[in-house]
N, CA, C and O atoms as a DFTB+ gen file, in Angstrom:
424 C
 N C O
     1  1     -94.717     -44.449      10.156
     2  2     -92.988     -44.193       9.395
     3  2     -92.104     -43.599      11.006
     4  3     -92.450     -42.662      11.726
     5  1     -91.185     -44.317      11.139
     6  2     -90.476     -43.974      12.317
     7  2     -89.476     -42.664      11.851
     8  3     -89.070     -41.851      12.681
     9  1     -89.177     -42.594      10.541
    10  2     -88.377     -41.066      10.534
    11  2     -89.216     -40.260      10.240
    12  3     -90.257     -40.643       9.706
    13  1     -88.977     -38.864      10.525
    14  2     -89.454     -37.658      10.324
    15  2     -88.975     -36.564       9.580
    16  3     -87.755     -36.607       9.417
    17  1     -89.740     -35.266       8.906
    18  2     -88.735     -34.330       8.568
    19  2     -87.802     -33.626       9.365
    20  3     -88.330     -33.189      10.388
    21  1     -86.172     -33.272       9.214
    22  2     -85.686     -32.599       9.789
    23  2     -84.794     -33.492      10.663
    24  3     -83.997     -32.956      11.433
    25  1     -84.896     -34.941      10.575
    26  2     -84.449     -36.021      10.764
    27  2     -82.922     -36.004      10.604
    28  3     -82.753     -35.314       9.599
    29  1     -81.650     -36.415      11.081
    30  2     -80.242     -36.747      10.542
    31  2     -80.411     -38.262      10.302
    32  3     -80.914     -38.938      11.199
    33  1     -80.050     -38.793       9.228
    34  2     -80.116     -40.116       8.597
    35  2     -79.085     -40.521       8.110
    36  3     -78.614     -39.658       7.369
    37  1     -78.347     -41.624       8.165
    38  2     -77.433     -41.996       7.409
    39  2     -77.857     -43.360       6.624
    40  3     -78.434     -44.223       7.286
    41  1     -77.553     -43.634       5.003
    42  2     -77.747     -44.278       3.830
    43  2     -76.832     -45.205       4.294
    44  3     -75.652     -44.959       4.545
    45  1     -77.519     -46.526       4.431
    46  2     -76.970     -48.153       4.448
    47  2     -76.875     -48.950       2.849
    48  3     -76.410     -50.054       2.566
    49  1     -77.324     -48.216       2.233
    50  2     -76.948     -49.254       1.424
    51  2     -77.505     -48.318      -0.390
    52  3     -78.442     -47.538      -0.560
    53  1     -76.708     -48.720      -1.195
    54  2     -77.040     -47.881      -2.440
    55  2     -75.561     -47.192      -2.971
    56  3     -74.522     -47.402      -2.345
    57  1     -75.591     -46.485      -4.001
    58  2     -74.672     -45.313      -4.470
    59  2     -73.971     -44.496      -3.418
    60  3     -72.752     -44.344      -3.356
    61  1     -74.911     -43.960      -2.555
    62  2     -74.493     -42.864      -1.448
    63  2     -74.399     -43.676       0.103
    64  3     -74.849     -43.178       1.135
    65  1     -73.877     -44.710       0.045
    66  2     -73.953     -45.556       1.455
    67  2     -72.959     -44.610       2.379
    68  3     -71.971     -44.143       1.814
    69  1     -73.156     -44.338       3.639
    70  2     -71.891     -44.282       4.066
    71  2     -72.432     -42.422       4.344
    72  3     -72.079     -41.851       5.375
    73  1     -73.209     -41.764       3.375
    74  2     -73.402     -40.577       3.723
    75  2     -74.096     -40.305       4.709
    76  3     -74.663     -41.291       5.181
    77  1     -74.315     -39.188       5.307
    78  2     -75.363     -38.620       6.305
    79  2     -75.891     -37.446       5.659
    80  3     -75.196     -36.843       4.841
    81  1     -76.995     -37.087       5.935
    82  2     -78.003     -35.685       5.617
    83  2     -79.423     -36.160       6.269
    84  3     -79.878     -37.219       6.702
    85  1     -80.026     -34.399       6.059
    86  2     -81.113     -34.130       7.104
    87  2     -82.474     -34.213       6.043
    88  3     -82.444     -33.786       4.889
    89  1     -83.421     -34.722       6.559
    90  2     -84.229     -35.284       5.662
    91  2     -85.261     -33.877       5.554
    92  3     -85.663     -33.142       6.455
    93  1     -85.479     -33.836       4.222
    94  2     -86.169     -32.628       3.835
    95  2     -87.798     -32.734       3.305
    96  3     -88.531     -31.813       2.947
    97  1     -88.094     -34.234       3.391
    98  2     -89.513     -34.634       3.159
    99  2     -89.547     -35.833       3.681
   100  3     -88.501     -36.462       3.841
   101  1     -90.773     -36.344       4.033
   102  2     -91.174     -37.666       3.869
   103  2     -92.575     -37.940       3.255
   104  3     -93.645     -37.350       3.408
   105  1     -92.153     -39.260       2.349
   106  2     -93.898     -39.572       2.283
   107  2     -94.405     -40.707       2.754
   108  3     -94.292     -41.680       2.009
   109  1     -94.996     -40.880       3.905
   110  2     -95.487     -42.451       4.462
   111  2     -96.043     -42.981       3.881
   112  3     -95.710     -44.163       3.973
   113  1     -97.218     -42.757       2.883
   114  2     -98.305     -43.810       2.154
   115  2     -96.964     -44.739       1.434
   116  3     -96.802     -45.956       1.521
   117  1     -95.931     -43.555       0.582
   118  2     -95.024     -44.713      -0.227
   119  2     -94.034     -45.086       0.581
   120  3     -93.433     -46.015       0.041
   121  1     -93.485     -44.758       1.817
   122  2     -92.649     -45.512       2.472
   123  2     -91.199     -44.837       2.083
   124  3     -90.174     -45.388       2.486
   125  1     -91.126     -43.608       1.276
   126  2     -89.665     -42.824       0.986
   127  2     -89.966     -41.619       1.693
   128  3     -91.021     -41.118       2.083
   129  1     -88.306     -41.156       1.781
   130  2     -87.996     -39.985       2.148
   131  2     -86.854     -39.080       1.272
   132  3     -86.060     -39.786       0.651
   133  1     -86.686     -37.780       1.154
   134  2     -85.928     -36.938       0.346
   135  2     -84.787     -36.528       1.429
   136  3     -84.981     -35.675       2.295
   137  1     -83.659     -37.195       1.279
   138  2     -83.228     -36.603       1.847
   139  2     -81.600     -35.607       1.306
   140  3     -80.977     -35.944       0.299
   141  1     -81.160     -34.406       2.198
   142  2     -80.001     -33.739       1.268
   143  2     -79.236     -34.336       0.776
   144  3     -78.988     -35.466       1.197
   145  1     -78.487     -33.734      -0.439
   146  2     -77.545     -34.124      -1.203
   147  2     -77.103     -35.562      -1.041
   148  3     -75.982     -36.040      -0.868
   149  1     -78.429     -36.179      -1.157
   150  2     -78.334     -37.494      -1.327
   151  2     -79.432     -38.027      -2.122
   152  3     -80.587     -37.604      -2.085
   153  1     -78.799     -39.421      -3.173
   154  2     -79.604     -40.041      -4.214
   155  2     -80.151     -38.526      -5.664
   156  3     -81.178     -38.357      -6.321
   157  1     -78.979     -37.852      -5.583
   158  2     -78.964     -36.514      -6.898
   159  2     -78.791     -37.311      -8.162
   160  3     -78.020     -38.221      -8.464
   161  1     -79.992     -36.527      -8.965
   162  2     -80.450     -37.091     -10.183
   163  2     -80.333     -36.337     -11.296
   164  3     -81.095     -35.535     -10.756
   165  1     -80.100     -35.823     -12.352
   166  2     -80.071     -35.141     -13.553
   167  2     -81.135     -35.006     -13.929
   168  3     -81.601     -36.146     -13.932
   169  1     -81.947     -34.262     -14.302
   170  2     -83.650     -33.922     -14.668
   171  2     -83.323     -33.147     -16.212
   172  3     -82.897     -32.005     -16.036
   173  1     -83.410     -33.442     -17.300
   174  2     -83.209     -32.414     -18.477
   175  2     -84.480     -32.452     -19.273
   176  3     -85.376     -33.156     -19.739
   177  1     -83.773     -30.725     -19.071
   178  2     -85.216     -30.033     -19.504
   179  2     -84.883     -29.316     -21.330
   180  3     -83.994     -28.537     -21.675
   181  1     -85.812     -29.860     -22.042
   182  2     -85.827     -29.177     -23.418
   183  2     -85.938     -27.746     -23.355
   184  3     -86.458     -27.190     -22.387
   185  1     -85.300     -26.891     -24.713
   186  2     -85.590     -25.429     -24.978
   187  2     -86.768     -25.842     -25.528
   188  3     -87.036     -26.696     -26.373
   189  1     -87.644     -24.809     -24.670
   190  2     -89.275     -24.148     -25.214
   191  2     -89.040     -23.388     -26.329
   192  3     -89.654     -23.825     -27.303
   193  1     -88.203     -22.152     -26.611
   194  2     -88.383     -21.165     -27.364
   195  2     -87.198     -21.303     -28.128
   196  3     -86.272     -21.956     -27.645
   197  1     -87.079     -20.752     -29.326
   198  2     -86.065     -20.845     -30.060
   199  2     -84.972     -19.666     -29.539
   200  3     -84.955     -18.550     -29.020
   201  1     -84.037     -20.764     -30.072
   202  2     -82.549     -19.368     -29.449
   203  2     -82.599     -19.892     -27.649
   204  3     -82.101     -19.162     -26.791
   205  1     -83.159     -21.016     -27.347
   206  2     -83.016     -20.901     -25.789
   207  2     -82.688     -22.081     -25.712
   208  3     -82.902     -22.965     -26.542
   209  1     -82.010     -22.176     -24.454
   210  2     -80.857     -23.636     -24.245
   211  2     -81.289     -24.707     -23.420
   212  3     -81.613     -24.388     -22.276
   213  1     -81.367     -25.903     -23.736
   214  2     -81.747     -26.882     -22.596
   215  2     -80.877     -26.767     -21.510
   216  3     -79.695     -26.422     -21.502
   217  1     -81.790     -27.179     -20.375
   218  2     -80.917     -27.077     -19.044
   219  2     -80.388     -28.733     -18.707
   220  3     -80.664     -29.730     -19.375
   221  1     -79.743     -28.679     -17.750
   222  2     -79.952     -29.964     -16.633
   223  2     -79.918     -29.783     -15.417
   224  3     -78.904     -29.398     -14.834
   225  1     -80.916     -30.009     -14.906
   226  2     -80.949     -29.958     -13.467
   227  2     -81.039     -31.080     -12.352
   228  3     -81.636     -32.152     -12.255
   229  1     -80.333     -30.482     -11.700
   230  2     -80.130     -31.892     -10.193
   231  2     -80.754     -31.542      -9.226
   232  3     -80.719     -30.391      -8.790
   233  1     -81.530     -32.620      -8.657
   234  2     -82.548     -32.800      -7.461
   235  2     -82.386     -34.054      -6.858
   236  3     -82.275     -35.195      -7.306
   237  1     -82.396     -33.742      -6.137
   238  2     -82.911     -35.144      -5.125
   239  2     -83.791     -36.269      -5.166
   240  3     -84.919     -35.796      -5.308
   241  1     -83.852     -37.452      -5.118
   242  2     -85.018     -37.725      -5.220
   243  2     -85.181     -39.009      -3.969
   244  3     -84.488     -39.568      -3.119
   245  1     -86.719     -39.029      -4.561
   246  2     -86.738     -40.114      -3.193
   247  2     -86.169     -41.051      -2.877
   248  3     -85.818     -41.506      -3.965
   249  1     -85.571     -42.123      -1.655
   250  2     -85.069     -43.273      -1.333
   251  2     -85.826     -43.671      -0.447
   252  3     -86.281     -42.925       0.421
   253  1     -86.135     -45.231      -0.559
   254  2     -86.866     -45.964       0.648
   255  2     -85.942     -45.467       2.046
   256  3     -84.758     -45.210       2.267
   257  1     -87.211     -45.494       2.829
   258  2     -87.201     -45.696       4.179
   259  2     -85.991     -47.054       5.119
   260  3     -85.190     -46.998       6.052
   261  1     -86.480     -48.082       4.228
   262  2     -85.619     -49.104       4.608
   263  2     -84.287     -49.030       4.332
   264  3     -83.658     -50.066       4.549
   265  1     -83.556     -47.898       3.827
   266  2     -82.463     -47.887       3.247
   267  2     -81.578     -46.899       4.088
   268  3     -80.364     -46.851       3.887
   269  1     -82.068     -46.270       4.842
   270  2     -81.425     -45.435       6.024
   271  2     -81.614     -45.876       7.307
   272  3     -82.395     -46.744       7.695
   273  1     -80.735     -45.124       8.022
   274  2     -80.888     -45.395       9.953
   275  2     -80.544     -43.779      10.123
   276  3     -79.965     -42.929       9.447
   277  1     -81.238     -43.833      11.437
   278  2     -81.826     -42.640      11.948
   279  2     -80.192     -42.619      12.811
   280  3     -79.503     -43.487      13.349
   281  1     -80.097     -41.565      12.653
   282  2     -78.726     -40.935      13.487
   283  2     -78.776     -40.444      15.006
   284  3     -78.565     -39.244      15.181
   285  1     -78.996     -41.128      15.962
   286  2     -79.313     -40.224      17.268
   287  2     -78.712     -38.854      17.643
   288  3     -77.485     -38.784      17.588
   289  1     -79.337     -37.851      17.984
   290  2     -78.700     -36.187      18.316
   291  2     -77.964     -36.256      19.581
   292  3     -77.187     -35.343      19.860
   293  1     -78.121     -37.194      20.331
   294  2     -77.845     -37.106      21.630
   295  2     -76.370     -38.193      21.729
   296  3     -75.565     -37.814      22.580
   297  1     -76.050     -39.211      21.110
   298  2     -75.005     -40.113      21.061
   299  2     -74.735     -40.049      19.922
   300  3     -74.085     -41.084      19.774
   301  1     -74.770     -39.475      18.803
   302  2     -74.786     -39.316      17.071
   303  2     -73.918     -40.890      16.807
   304  3     -72.769     -41.159      16.459
   305  1     -74.907     -41.567      17.105
   306  2     -74.679     -42.903      16.568
   307  2     -76.052     -43.236      15.562
   308  3     -77.100     -42.606      15.420
   309  1     -75.632     -44.321      15.029
   310  2     -76.895     -44.682      13.937
   311  2     -77.507     -45.880      14.860
   312  3     -76.854     -46.674      15.537
   313  1     -79.266     -45.797      14.683
   314  2     -79.628     -46.423      15.796
   315  2     -80.943     -46.564      15.594
   316  3     -81.472     -45.708      14.885
   317  1     -81.626     -47.441      16.044
   318  2     -83.115     -47.940      15.797
   319  2     -84.112     -46.876      16.166
   320  3     -83.512     -45.919      16.656
   321  1     -84.938     -46.756      16.132
   322  2     -86.123     -46.047      16.890
   323  2     -87.231     -46.776      17.722
   324  3     -88.010     -47.513      17.117
   325  1     -87.315     -46.655      18.713
   326  2     -88.353     -47.169      19.583
   327  2     -89.424     -46.339      20.294
   328  3     -89.184     -45.141      20.145
   329  1     -90.287     -46.521      20.862
   330  2     -91.472     -45.818      21.433
   331  2     -91.468     -46.043      22.479
   332  3     -91.127     -47.191      22.763
   333  1     -91.855     -45.056      23.682
   334  2     -92.030     -44.724      25.007
   335  2     -93.095     -44.244      25.299
   336  3     -93.222     -43.029      25.143
   337  1     -94.045     -44.909      25.739
   338  2     -95.414     -44.554      26.319
   339  2     -95.241     -43.685      27.994
   340  3     -95.027     -44.358      29.002
   341  1     -95.368     -42.188      28.054
   342  2     -95.384     -41.787      29.359
   343  2     -96.683     -41.229      29.815
   344  3     -97.445     -40.928      28.896
   345  1     -97.167     -40.994      31.191
   346  2     -98.563     -40.712      31.602
   347  2     -98.014     -39.252      31.701
   348  3     -96.876     -39.282      32.169
   349  1     -98.408     -38.077      31.439
   350  2     -98.224     -36.636      31.838
   351  2     -99.634     -35.837      32.051
   352  3    -100.327     -35.243      31.225
   353  1     -99.804     -36.031      33.413
   354  2    -101.471     -35.323      33.645
   355  2    -102.402     -35.916      33.314
   356  3    -103.430     -35.417      32.857
   357  1    -102.127     -37.390      33.541
   358  2    -103.423     -38.151      32.949
   359  2    -103.492     -38.290      31.880
   360  3    -104.575     -38.809      31.608
   361  1    -102.698     -38.043      30.740
   362  2    -102.819     -38.084      29.426
   363  2    -101.376     -38.845      28.956
   364  3    -100.288     -38.613      29.484
   365  1    -101.614     -39.847      27.799
   366  2    -100.505     -40.199      27.487
   367  2     -99.908     -39.881      26.533
   368  3    -100.440     -39.505      25.488
   369  1     -98.544     -39.988      26.755
   370  2     -98.044     -39.354      25.736
   371  2     -96.778     -40.102      24.664
   372  3     -95.926     -40.658      25.356
   373  1     -96.573     -40.188      23.531
   374  2     -95.938     -41.181      22.927
   375  2     -94.989     -40.687      22.128
   376  3     -95.127     -40.234      20.992
   377  1     -93.684     -40.829      22.992
   378  2     -92.373     -39.995      22.160
   379  2     -91.663     -41.460      21.418
   380  3     -92.085     -42.612      21.522
   381  1     -90.533     -40.999      20.701
   382  2     -89.488     -41.573      20.101
   383  2     -88.040     -41.980      20.415
   384  3     -87.238     -41.061      20.247
   385  1     -87.464     -43.269      20.876
   386  2     -86.663     -43.381      21.699
   387  2     -85.543     -44.122      20.836
   388  3     -85.666     -44.988      19.970
   389  1     -84.479     -43.537      21.325
   390  2     -83.112     -43.957      20.864
   391  2     -82.877     -45.565      21.462
   392  3     -82.748     -45.639      22.684
   393  1     -82.821     -46.724      20.756
   394  2     -82.430     -47.930      21.182
   395  2     -80.984     -48.456      21.719
   396  3     -80.780     -49.616      22.075
   397  1     -80.041     -47.442      21.720
   398  2     -78.736     -47.487      22.196
   399  2     -78.368     -47.109      23.242
   400  3     -77.629     -47.665      24.054
   401  1     -79.039     -45.803      23.290
   402  2     -78.684     -45.095      24.469
   403  2     -79.855     -44.597      25.569
   404  3     -79.641     -44.039      26.645
   405  1     -81.396     -45.028      24.882
   406  2     -82.425     -45.145      25.804
   407  2     -82.316     -43.253      25.933
   408  3     -82.239     -42.829      27.086
   409  1     -82.313     -42.457      25.062
   410  2     -82.362     -40.926      24.686
   411  2     -84.098     -41.000      23.803
   412  3     -84.662     -41.754      23.010
   413  1     -84.455     -39.536      24.644
   414  2     -85.752     -39.241      23.808
   415  2     -85.666     -38.602      22.896
   416  3     -85.414     -37.430      23.176
   417  1     -85.776     -38.853      21.655
   418  2     -85.925     -38.201      20.566
   419  2     -86.788     -37.255      19.886
   420  3     -87.841     -37.669      19.402
   421  1     -86.382     -35.722      19.770
   422  2     -87.859     -34.549      19.639
   423  2     -88.041     -34.714      18.372
   424  3     -88.949     -34.116      17.795
């Protein structure tokens, strides 16, 4: 998966289209990510004891990674992610690259 934790992403589709946020968690096997303040759903919790009130918790729900696009930290534009392989001290190093500005993304 080309998007990792702590990346800034922009939402392309859905009810939160146009919002940007930081990736809190990534689920590579499922192809989903959790983005801060995006795709917030309400979870209702039933009262367990007598006299206790029920609650309504708001939490971010995972959304598909193909509905978001990475925001480059250098040029601050929505961009696709590519890879560049460099050789350092005889070892190959693979790093993510911004397709628009050709910047390395750490």
